[in-house]
N, CA, C and O of each residue as an XYZ file, in Angstrom:
732
protein
N     -16.745     -8.846     25.304
C     -15.718     -8.584     26.298
C     -14.411     -8.214     25.609
O     -13.900     -8.974     24.786
N     -13.880     -7.064     25.940
C     -12.640     -6.576     25.334
C     -11.439     -7.232     26.005
O     -11.275     -7.166     27.223
N     -10.602     -7.867     25.183
C      -9.428     -8.540     25.745
C      -8.117     -7.969     25.210
O      -7.058     -8.196     25.796
N      -8.178     -7.247     24.129
C      -6.958     -6.699     23.523
C      -6.678     -5.307     24.071
O      -7.590     -4.510     24.290
N      -5.399     -5.034     24.286
C      -4.990     -3.721     24.796
C      -4.032     -3.071     23.804
O      -3.491     -3.729     22.915
N      -3.836     -1.780     23.974
C      -2.965     -1.006     23.085
C      -1.666     -0.659     23.795
O      -1.657     -0.282     24.967
N      -0.566     -0.795     23.053
C       0.731     -0.394     23.580
C       1.491      0.346     22.478
O       2.280     -0.263     21.757
N       1.258      1.669     22.342
C       1.876      2.425     21.256
C       3.405      2.461     21.294
O       4.036      2.787     20.289
N       3.998      2.135     22.422
C       5.458      2.144     22.500
C       6.070      1.027     21.656
O       7.261      1.068     21.348
N       5.272      0.038     21.284
C       5.788     -1.098     20.520
C       5.263     -1.143     19.088
O       5.575     -2.078     18.350
N       4.477     -0.158     18.686
C       3.884     -0.165     17.349
C       4.925     -0.223     16.241
O       4.801     -1.022     15.312
N       5.942      0.609     16.331
C       6.930      0.656     15.252
C       7.633     -0.693     15.123
O       7.773     -1.216     14.018
N       8.071     -1.254     16.240
C       8.757     -2.552     16.195
C       7.846     -3.669     15.709
O       8.255     -4.513     14.911
N       6.624     -3.669     16.188
C       5.712     -4.768     15.874
C       5.071     -4.671     14.490
O       4.900     -5.689     13.820
N       4.714     -3.462     14.055
C       3.817     -3.345     12.910
C       4.348     -2.561     11.712
O       3.736     -2.603     10.644
N       5.452     -1.856     11.850
C       5.881     -0.993     10.739
C       6.169     -1.790      9.461
O       5.776     -1.358      8.377
N       6.836     -2.932      9.559
C       7.121     -3.736      8.364
C       5.830     -4.234      7.724
O       5.659     -4.153      6.508
N       4.939     -4.743      8.541
C       3.658     -5.249      8.033
C       2.869     -4.124      7.353
O       2.357     -4.298      6.247
N       2.776     -2.975      8.021
C       2.035     -1.841      7.463
C       2.698     -1.348      6.173
O       2.011     -0.962      5.227
N       4.028     -1.361      6.137
C       4.729     -0.936      4.924
C       4.403     -1.876      3.770
O       4.069     -1.419      2.677
N       4.497     -3.180      4.000
C       4.190     -4.146      2.936
C       2.753     -3.984      2.447
O       2.488     -4.063      1.248
N       1.842     -3.760      3.366
C       0.442     -3.557      3.018
C       0.289     -2.302      2.157
O      -0.448     -2.311      1.171
N       0.979     -1.235      2.524
C       0.818      0.060      1.865
C       1.527      0.119      0.523
O       0.964      0.642     -0.439
N       2.731     -0.395      0.430
C       3.523     -0.255     -0.798
C       2.833     -0.918     -1.976
O       2.951     -0.445     -3.106
N       2.122     -1.993     -1.733
C       1.381     -2.667     -2.799
C       0.272     -1.758     -3.331
O      -0.090     -1.827     -4.505
N      -0.257     -0.916     -2.463
C      -1.399     -0.078     -2.829
C      -1.019      1.290     -3.383
O      -1.770      1.854     -4.179
N       0.136      1.841     -2.983
C       0.514      3.171     -3.466
C       1.759      3.163     -4.351
O       1.988      4.117     -5.094
N       2.552      2.121     -4.284
C       3.728      1.948     -5.135
C       4.695      3.134     -5.086
O       5.284      3.509     -6.100
N       4.849      3.715     -3.901
C       5.776      4.832     -3.710
C       6.258      4.762     -2.262
O       5.472      4.943     -1.331
N       7.543      4.502     -2.078
C       8.105      4.301     -0.742
C       7.881      5.506      0.170
O       7.508      5.351      1.332
N       8.110      6.702     -0.361
C       7.968      7.907      0.447
C       6.514      8.101      0.891
O       6.247      8.404      2.054
N       5.591      7.923     -0.039
C       4.164      8.055      0.288
C       3.773      6.979      1.296
O       3.043      7.257      2.247
N       4.254      5.751      1.095
C       3.936      4.659      2.021
C       4.417      5.002      3.431
O       3.676      4.825      4.398
N       5.638      5.484      3.552
C       6.170      5.851      4.870
C       5.368      6.993      5.496
O       5.108      6.985      6.699
N       4.978      7.974      4.677
C       4.156      9.078      5.187
C       2.808      8.572      5.697
O       2.345      8.983      6.761
N       2.188      7.686      4.937
C       0.880      7.161      5.338
C       0.976      6.340      6.633
O       0.069      6.376      7.465
N       2.057      5.619      6.791
C       2.249      4.836      8.018
C       2.454      5.771      9.208
O       1.910      5.536     10.287
N       3.235      6.824      9.010
C       3.431      7.814     10.084
C       2.106      8.457     10.467
O       1.808      8.630     11.649
N       1.314      8.809      9.457
C      -0.004      9.397      9.721
C      -0.903      8.405     10.461
O      -1.697      8.796     11.316
N      -0.774      7.139     10.129
C      -1.568      6.104     10.792
C      -1.204      6.013     12.267
O      -2.085      5.971     13.126
N       0.091      5.983     12.559
C       0.519      5.927     13.961
C       0.052      7.163     14.725
O      -0.400      7.057     15.865
N       0.160      8.320     14.106
C      -0.275      9.555     14.745
C      -1.790      9.530     15.001
O      -2.244      9.892     16.086
N      -2.556      9.107     14.010
C      -4.006      9.025     14.177
C      -4.359      8.005     15.265
O      -5.298      8.205     16.035
N      -3.595      6.911     15.316
C      -3.818      5.907     16.360
C      -3.583      6.478     17.746
O      -4.353      6.223     18.672
N      -2.515      7.251     17.881
C      -2.234      7.888     19.170
C      -3.360      8.835     19.570
O      -3.776      8.879     20.728
N      -3.849      9.599     18.576
C      -4.901     10.567     18.867
C      -6.232      9.905     19.208
O      -7.038     10.474     19.943
N      -6.463      8.717     18.682
C      -7.760      8.073     18.907
C      -7.674      6.817     19.778
O      -8.555      5.959     19.723
N      -6.619      6.713     20.575
C      -6.452      5.538     21.449
C      -7.660      5.315     22.353
O      -8.034      4.175     22.629
N      -8.261      6.400     22.808
C      -9.395      6.269     23.726
C     -10.591      5.592     23.052
O     -11.487      5.092     23.733
N     -10.607      5.574     21.705
C     -11.707      4.941     20.972
C     -11.494      3.445     20.757
O     -12.407      2.751     20.311
N     -10.298      2.941     21.069
C     -10.012      1.514     20.893
C     -10.779      0.724     21.938
O     -10.589      0.913     23.139
N     -11.651     -0.167     21.467
C     -12.520     -0.925     22.370
C     -11.929     -2.272     22.764
O     -12.444     -2.927     23.670
N     -10.870     -2.690     22.108
C     -10.244     -3.960     22.441
C     -10.930     -5.157     21.818
O     -10.616     -6.298     22.157
N     -11.870     -4.911     20.905
C     -12.591     -6.008     20.267
C     -11.806     -6.621     19.114
O     -12.116     -7.726     18.668
N     -10.793     -5.912     18.632
C      -9.910     -6.431     17.588
C      -8.478     -6.319     18.098
O      -8.217     -5.749     19.157
N      -7.565     -6.877     17.318
C      -6.161     -6.761     17.710
C      -5.671     -5.354     17.383
O      -6.289     -4.628     16.604
N      -4.576     -4.994     17.980
C      -3.943     -3.705     17.690
C      -3.672     -3.564     16.197
O      -3.957     -2.528     15.597
N      -3.118     -4.621     15.609
C      -2.749     -4.586     14.195
C      -3.976     -4.388     13.310
O      -3.942     -3.592     12.372
N      -5.049     -5.102     13.598
C      -6.282     -4.950     12.820
C      -6.802     -3.530     12.925
O      -7.252     -2.954     11.935
N      -6.744     -2.965     14.120
C      -7.203     -1.600     14.347
C      -6.328     -0.608     13.555
O      -6.847      0.314     12.925
N      -5.004     -0.806     13.592
C      -4.102      0.079     12.843
C      -4.319     -0.057     11.335
O      -4.267      0.937     10.610
N      -4.560     -1.273     10.863
C      -4.832     -1.479      9.435
C      -6.100     -0.744      9.023
O      -6.154     -0.169      7.936
N      -7.114     -0.754      9.870
C      -8.350     -0.050      9.514
C      -8.099      1.459      9.414
O      -8.672      2.129      8.555
N      -7.249      1.986     10.285
C      -6.880      3.406     10.195
C      -6.094      3.643      8.903
O      -6.349      4.608      8.182
N      -5.134      2.756      8.618
C      -4.301      2.887      7.423
C      -5.145      2.832      6.154
O      -4.896      3.593      5.219
N      -6.132      1.952      6.104
C      -7.001      1.863      4.926
C      -7.677      3.199      4.658
O      -7.769      3.634      3.510
N      -8.149      3.848      5.713
C      -8.786      5.164      5.545
C      -7.765      6.198      5.057
O      -8.092      7.056      4.237
N      -6.537      6.116      5.560
C      -5.490      7.044      5.127
C      -5.179      6.851      3.632
O      -4.971      7.829      2.914
N      -5.148      5.614      3.174
C      -4.879      5.327      1.762
C      -6.017      5.862      0.890
O      -5.774      6.474     -0.150
N      -7.247      5.631      1.319
C      -8.400      6.152      0.575
C      -8.345      7.672      0.519
O      -8.568      8.261     -0.539
N      -8.050      8.312      1.646
C      -7.941      9.776      1.684
C      -6.837     10.274      0.753
O      -6.995     11.288      0.075
N      -5.719      9.551      0.729
C      -4.610      9.913     -0.153
C      -5.067      9.926     -1.614
O      -4.804     10.886     -2.338
N      -5.752      8.861     -2.049
C      -6.206      8.801     -3.435
C      -7.300      9.827     -3.720
O      -7.349     10.386     -4.816
N      -8.157     10.073     -2.770
C      -9.171     11.121     -2.957
C      -8.504     12.473     -3.183
O      -8.904     13.246     -4.054
N      -7.490     12.737     -2.387
C      -6.823     14.036     -2.481
C      -6.105     14.211     -3.822
O      -6.221     15.261     -4.453
N      -5.371     13.196     -4.257
C      -4.634     13.362     -5.511
C      -5.554     13.322     -6.725
O      -5.175     13.790     -7.799
N      -6.746     12.776     -6.575
C      -7.662     12.696     -7.709
C      -8.717     13.792     -7.729
O      -9.540     13.842     -8.643
N      -8.701     14.661     -6.743
C      -9.705     15.722     -6.729
C      -9.070     17.045     -7.137
O      -7.925     17.330     -6.783
N      -9.804     17.833     -7.867
C      -9.303     19.161     -8.252
C      -9.064     20.013     -7.025
O      -8.100     20.777     -6.970
N      -9.940     19.887     -6.038
C      -9.802     20.658     -4.808
C      -8.480     20.313     -4.129
O      -7.759     21.211     -3.693
N      -8.156     19.034     -4.035
C      -6.927     18.612     -3.379
C      -5.701     19.161     -4.081
O      -4.747     19.572     -3.421
N      -5.706     19.175     -5.413
C      -4.555     19.694     -6.145
C      -4.473     21.207     -6.018
O      -3.376     21.763     -5.956
N      -5.627     21.887     -5.979
C      -5.627     23.347     -5.937
C      -5.204     23.886     -4.580
O      -4.840     25.057     -4.472
N      -5.244     23.057     -3.544
C      -4.890     23.520     -2.209
C      -3.394     23.694     -2.022
O      -2.971     24.354     -1.073
N      -2.594     23.128     -2.889
C      -1.146     23.192     -2.754
C      -0.620     24.316     -3.635
O      -0.820     24.302     -4.849
N       0.039     25.270     -3.040
C       0.563     26.427     -3.771
C       2.039     26.199     -4.058
O       2.788     25.800     -3.167
N       2.462     26.446     -5.282
C       3.853     26.305     -5.663
C       4.496     27.681     -5.630
O       3.973     28.630     -6.213
N       5.612     27.788     -4.959
C       6.331     29.058     -4.902
C       7.496     29.007     -5.870
O       8.517     28.376     -5.596
N       7.342     29.664     -6.988
C       8.411     29.734     -7.959
C       8.257     31.026     -8.757
O       7.202     31.661     -8.728
N       9.276     31.395     -9.444
C       9.239     32.598    -10.279
C       9.736     32.253    -11.667
O      10.758     31.587    -11.831
N       9.002     32.713    -12.661
C       9.453     32.623    -14.040
C       8.922     33.850    -14.755
O       8.175     34.636    -14.171
N       9.294     34.021    -15.998
C       8.890     35.226    -16.725
C       7.380     35.359    -16.858
O       6.834     36.450    -16.694
N       6.700     34.248    -17.156
C       5.265     34.344    -17.395
C       4.394     33.833    -16.246
O       3.173     33.977    -16.308
N       4.970     33.249    -15.218
C       4.192     32.733    -14.084
C       4.851     33.144    -12.783
O       6.076     33.143    -12.664
N       4.035     33.489    -11.821
C       4.568     33.855    -10.512
C       3.681     33.249     -9.439
O       2.647     33.819     -9.092
N       4.081     32.088     -8.907
C       3.328     31.454     -7.831
C       1.992     30.888     -8.259
O       1.027     30.980     -7.500
N       1.892     30.293     -9.466
C       0.641     29.705     -9.904
C       0.319     28.463     -9.089
O       1.188     27.868     -8.451
N      -0.947     28.093     -9.128
C      -1.379     26.888     -8.415
C      -0.750     25.660     -9.041
O      -0.549     25.603    -10.254
N      -0.445     24.693     -8.223
C       0.137     23.439     -8.689
C      -0.761     22.782     -9.732
O      -0.266     22.205    -10.700
N      -2.069     22.863     -9.544
C      -3.026     22.241    -10.457
C      -2.789     22.684    -11.901
O      -2.987     21.903    -12.832
N      -2.377     23.907    -12.082
C      -2.159     24.429    -13.420
C      -0.814     23.999    -13.992
O      -0.569     24.177    -15.185
N       0.051     23.444    -13.173
C       1.412     23.148    -13.607
C       1.698     21.662    -13.806
O       2.753     21.311    -14.334
N       0.789     20.787    -13.399
C       1.061     19.356    -13.519
C       0.167     18.736    -14.572
O      -0.910     19.249    -14.875
N       0.622     17.642    -15.119
C      -0.171     16.935    -16.110
C      -1.353     16.270    -15.437
O      -1.263     15.839    -14.288
N      -2.450     16.187    -16.149
C      -3.646     15.526    -15.651
C      -3.395     14.021    -15.636
O      -3.115     13.427    -16.677
N      -3.496     13.400    -14.453
C      -3.215     11.974    -14.321
C      -4.193     11.116    -15.116
O      -3.865      9.987    -15.482
N      -5.381     11.633    -15.385
C      -6.370     10.858    -16.136
C      -6.161     11.005    -17.642
O      -6.863     10.360    -18.420
N      -5.219     11.830    -18.064
C      -4.955     12.072    -19.475
C      -3.860     11.119    -19.945
O      -2.729     11.533    -20.200
N      -4.213      9.831    -20.058
C      -3.242      8.825    -20.474
C      -3.187      8.745    -21.991
O      -4.199      8.876    -22.680
N      -1.999      8.531    -22.484
C      -1.840      8.339    -23.916
C      -2.088      6.871    -24.239
O      -2.133      6.025    -23.345
N      -2.247      6.585    -25.503
C      -2.431      5.199    -25.939
C      -1.213      4.365    -25.553
O      -1.334      3.186    -25.220
N      -0.033      4.996    -25.601
C       1.199      4.294    -25.228
C       1.182      3.919    -23.745
O       1.571      2.808    -23.385
N       0.733      4.842    -22.880
C       0.630      4.556    -21.446
C      -0.312      3.387    -21.200
O       0.005      2.476    -20.435
N      -1.462      3.415    -21.846
C      -2.453      2.362    -21.674
C      -1.898      1.020    -22.122
O      -2.070      0.010    -21.439
N      -1.231      1.011    -23.273
C      -0.665     -0.227    -23.789
C       0.428     -0.755    -22.853
O       0.520     -1.959    -22.616
N       1.256      0.157    -22.321
C       2.318     -0.251    -21.410
C       1.735     -0.852    -20.131
O       2.243     -1.857    -19.635
N       0.673     -0.247    -19.595
C       0.022     -0.797    -18.404
C      -0.569     -2.167    -18.673
O      -0.483     -3.058    -17.828
N      -1.171     -2.346    -19.851
C      -1.728     -3.648    -20.204
C      -0.623     -4.689    -20.341
O      -0.777     -5.827    -19.899
N       0.489     -4.298    -20.954
C       1.618     -5.217    -21.105
C       2.180     -5.615    -19.743
O       2.503     -6.782    -19.519
N       2.298     -4.651    -18.836
C       2.790     -4.952    -17.495
C       1.835     -5.905    -16.785
O       2.269     -6.865    -16.147
N       0.541     -5.640    -16.895
C      -0.450     -6.522    -16.276
C      -0.345     -7.943    -16.792
O      -0.415     -8.897    -16.017
N      -0.177     -8.088    -18.097
C      -0.029     -9.421    -18.697
C       1.268    -10.083    -18.220
O       1.290    -11.280    -17.936
N       2.341     -9.303    -18.135
C       3.621     -9.851    -17.672
C       3.519    -10.325    -16.230
O       4.064    -11.372    -15.879
N       2.823     -9.560    -15.389
C       2.646     -9.957    -13.986
C       1.862    -11.257    -13.901
O       2.230    -12.160    -13.149
N       0.779    -11.357    -14.674
C      -0.021    -12.588    -14.666
C       0.795    -13.782    -15.143
O       0.702    -14.869    -14.574
N       1.593    -13.580    -16.190
C       2.442    -14.671    -16.684
C       3.462    -15.094    -15.629
O       3.723    -16.283    -15.450
N       4.033    -14.117    -14.937
C       5.017    -14.430    -13.903
C       4.342    -15.136    -12.714
O       4.915    -16.057    -12.133
N       3.139    -14.708    -12.360
C       2.410    -15.388    -11.283
C       2.143    -16.846    -11.646
O       2.190    -17.724    -10.784
N       1.863    -17.101    -12.925
C       1.620    -18.474    -13.380
C       2.861    -19.349    -13.257
O       2.745    -20.574    -13.199
N       4.049    -18.742    -13.217
C       5.288    -19.513    -13.107
C       5.622    -19.910    -11.669
O       6.476    -20.768    -11.444
N       4.950    -19.285    -10.691
C       5.152    -19.661     -9.292
C       4.454    -20.988     -9.032
O       3.526    -21.359     -9.750
N       4.907    -21.708     -7.993
C       4.160    -22.920     -7.659
C       2.786    -22.501     -7.128
O       2.619    -21.379     -6.649
N       1.822    -23.391     -7.213
C       0.420    -23.050     -6.938
C       0.210    -22.492     -5.529
O      -0.491    -21.496     -5.354
N       0.812    -23.129     -4.530
C       0.651    -22.676     -3.150
C       1.235    -21.271     -2.967
O       0.611    -20.405     -2.353
N       2.424    -21.059     -3.502
C       3.094    -19.765     -3.381
C       2.270    -18.668     -4.069
O       2.092    -17.587     -3.507
N       1.774    -18.935     -5.263
C       0.978    -17.955     -6.008
C      -0.323    -17.643     -5.274
O      -0.722    -16.483     -5.179
N      -0.980    -18.670     -4.758
C      -2.247    -18.473     -4.054
C      -2.052    -17.640     -2.796
O      -2.813    -16.706     -2.541
N      -1.036    -17.975     -2.013
C      -0.761    -17.236     -0.783
C      -0.378    -15.789     -1.109
O      -0.833    -14.863     -0.437
N       0.442    -15.594     -2.121
C       0.845    -14.243     -2.516
C      -0.376    -13.407     -2.916
O      -0.519    -12.266     -2.478
N      -1.246    -13.971     -3.740
C      -2.452    -13.256     -4.179
C      -3.362    -12.934     -2.995
O      -3.879    -11.823     -2.877
N      -3.549    -13.925     -2.121
C      -4.435    -13.721     -0.968
C      -3.932    -12.582     -0.086
O      -4.716    -11.747      0.364
N      -2.634    -12.552      0.155
C      -2.074    -11.576      1.085
C      -1.900    -10.200      0.452
O      -2.355     -9.201      1.009
N      -1.253    -10.137     -0.696
C      -0.898     -8.835     -1.257
C      -1.962     -8.222     -2.149
O      -2.055     -6.997     -2.237
N      -2.755     -9.030     -2.805
C      -3.773     -8.494     -3.707
C      -5.126     -8.401     -3.013
O      -5.800     -7.374     -3.078
N      -5.514     -9.491     -2.347
C      -6.829     -9.515     -1.700
C      -6.809     -8.927     -0.293
O      -7.864     -8.602      0.252
N      -5.621     -8.785      0.307
C      -5.496     -8.192      1.638
C      -6.080     -9.041      2.754
O      -6.543     -8.511      3.764
N      -6.061    -10.347      2.580
C      -6.610    -11.251      3.591
C      -5.673    -11.287      4.797
O      -4.451    -11.254      4.651
N      -6.257    -11.354      5.974
C      -5.526    -11.336      7.234
C      -4.545    -12.505      7.331
O      -4.841    -13.619      6.897
N      -3.387    -12.234      7.901
C      -2.341    -13.243      8.065
C      -2.857    -14.486      8.785
O      -2.601    -15.610      8.352
N      -3.581    -14.283      9.881
C      -4.078    -15.433     10.652
C      -4.990    -16.321      9.817
O      -4.922    -17.546      9.919
N      -5.840    -15.721      8.997
C      -6.759    -16.498      8.162
C      -5.988    -17.349      7.157
O      -6.313    -18.516      6.943
N      -4.970    -16.761      6.546
C      -4.160    -17.498      5.566
C      -3.389    -18.618      6.268
O      -3.337    -19.746      5.779
N      -2.793    -18.296      7.416
C      -2.031    -19.306      8.164
C      -2.918    -20.480      8.557
O      -2.505    -21.636      8.462
N      -4.134    -20.185      8.996
C      -5.064    -21.258      9.367
C      -5.455    -22.091      8.164
O      -5.524    -23.317      8.253
N      -5.711    -21.438      7.037
C      -6.139    -22.160      5.835
C      -5.046    -23.098      5.313
O      -5.341    -24.203      4.858
N      -3.790    -22.659      5.379
C      -2.691    -23.453      4.837
C      -1.899    -24.199      5.911
O      -0.935    -24.903      5.609
N      -2.318    -24.036      7.166
C      -1.652    -24.687      8.295
C      -0.151    -24.361      8.308
O       0.699    -25.250      8.348
N       0.142    -23.046      8.272
C       1.522    -22.571      8.321
C       1.651    -21.501      9.399
O       0.656    -20.934      9.851
N       2.876    -21.237      9.799
C       3.121    -20.192     10.801
C       3.220    -18.829     10.102
O       3.462    -18.771      8.896
N       3.036    -17.743     10.846
C       3.205    -16.410     10.246
C       4.608    -16.216      9.649
O       4.759    -15.582      8.604
N       5.619    -16.760     10.312
C       6.980    -16.646      9.775
C       7.088    -17.343      8.424
O       7.694    -16.822      7.487
N       6.495    -18.525      8.339
C       6.506    -19.276      7.085
C       5.749    -18.500      6.005
O       6.173    -18.470      4.850
N       4.643    -17.881      6.375
C       3.873    -17.077      5.432
C       4.741    -15.975      4.834
O       4.748    -15.781      3.619
N       5.477    -15.248      5.687
C       6.294    -14.142      5.196
C       7.471    -14.620      4.351
O       7.907    -13.924      3.434
N       7.980    -15.807      4.660
C       9.040    -16.387      3.828
C       8.480    -16.697      2.440
O       9.121    -16.407      1.429
N       7.286    -17.287      2.393
C       6.649    -17.618      1.112
C       6.401    -16.343      0.301
O       6.662    -16.308     -0.901
N       5.901    -15.311      0.956
C       5.627    -14.054      0.258
C       6.919    -13.409     -0.234
O       6.975    -12.893     -1.351
N       7.949    -13.440      0.597
C       9.243    -12.881      0.185
C       9.779    -13.622     -1.037
O      10.247    -12.999     -1.990
N       9.710    -14.936     -1.008
C      10.208    -15.727     -2.144
C       9.379    -15.459     -3.402
O       9.916    -15.400     -4.508
N       8.079    -15.298     -3.224
C       7.216    -14.995     -4.373
C       7.580    -13.642     -4.968
O       7.674    -13.502     -6.188
N       7.784    -12.645     -4.111
C       8.158    -11.309     -4.601
C       9.491    -11.352     -5.340
O       9.645    -10.750     -6.402
N      10.447    -12.070     -4.765
C      11.760    -12.182     -5.391
C      11.642    -12.845     -6.763
O      12.236    -12.379     -7.735
N      10.875    -13.932     -6.837
C      10.683    -14.631     -8.107
C       9.964    -13.750     -9.124
O      10.325    -13.728    -10.301
N       8.938    -13.022     -8.661
C       8.206    -12.126     -9.561
C       9.112    -11.011    -10.083
O       9.065    -10.667    -11.264
N       9.927    -10.455     -9.208
C      10.833     -9.382     -9.627
C      11.820     -9.888    -10.681
O      12.066     -9.212    -11.680
N      12.381    -11.071    -10.458
C      13.323    -11.637    -11.432
C      12.627    -11.921    -12.753
O      13.170    -11.644    -13.822
N      11.426    -12.473    -12.673
C      10.666    -12.794    -13.875
C      10.319    -11.527    -14.655
O      10.463    -11.494    -15.877
N       9.867    -10.493    -13.962
C       9.522     -9.244    -14.638
C      10.755     -8.579    -15.248
O      10.701     -8.032    -16.349
N      11.855     -8.638    -14.519
C      13.096     -8.062    -15.027
C      13.516     -8.747    -16.310
O      13.989     -8.105    -17.248
N      13.340    -10.053    -16.342
C      13.742    -10.852    -17.493
C      12.771    -10.698    -18.664
O      13.197    -10.607    -19.816
N      11.467    -10.668    -18.372
C      10.463    -10.733    -19.429
C       9.790     -9.427    -19.781
O       9.122     -9.349    -20.812
N       9.941     -8.391    -18.961
C       9.206     -7.175    -19.256
C      10.099     -5.959    -19.429
O       9.867     -5.159    -20.336
N      11.111     -5.794    -18.590
C      11.924     -4.577    -18.656
C      12.804     -4.533    -19.837
O      13.544     -3.566    -20.020
């Protein structure tokens, strides 16, 4: 029995912050995150008739957003996706070449890039270890594992507001720790 209904007039107010937090962790680019959220809302509007009401609005929007994120990574990692974008520019030896020919290959990492990524990963783990156990566990569950807010709240017997306060404090502590120990 379907009990949940859709109200797109309230999506931005209700879900934009949540969707942004979910997306920024996965794409690490504010502009891309905002674009993906806009695409999610648009896709939701176009497919409203397919909403069966068996999940919450937010869960349904997250499932759309997950597909948008996967599509984003497929596009940037495929030769076809890069070749579809034409760059309009003029220079002495090139006139309107494909973008694919003008950008560095993202898979062509130098040893320095690899070492820097490993160092950052180690710094993040060290900073996570400095958080109190409950804060670190909740942060990992929500931002890394993508576990639903309600599930985390039930497990720790906390309110959604309390959950977001804990996550905010964890992010703030991690940022300070990384700034101090890695940058």
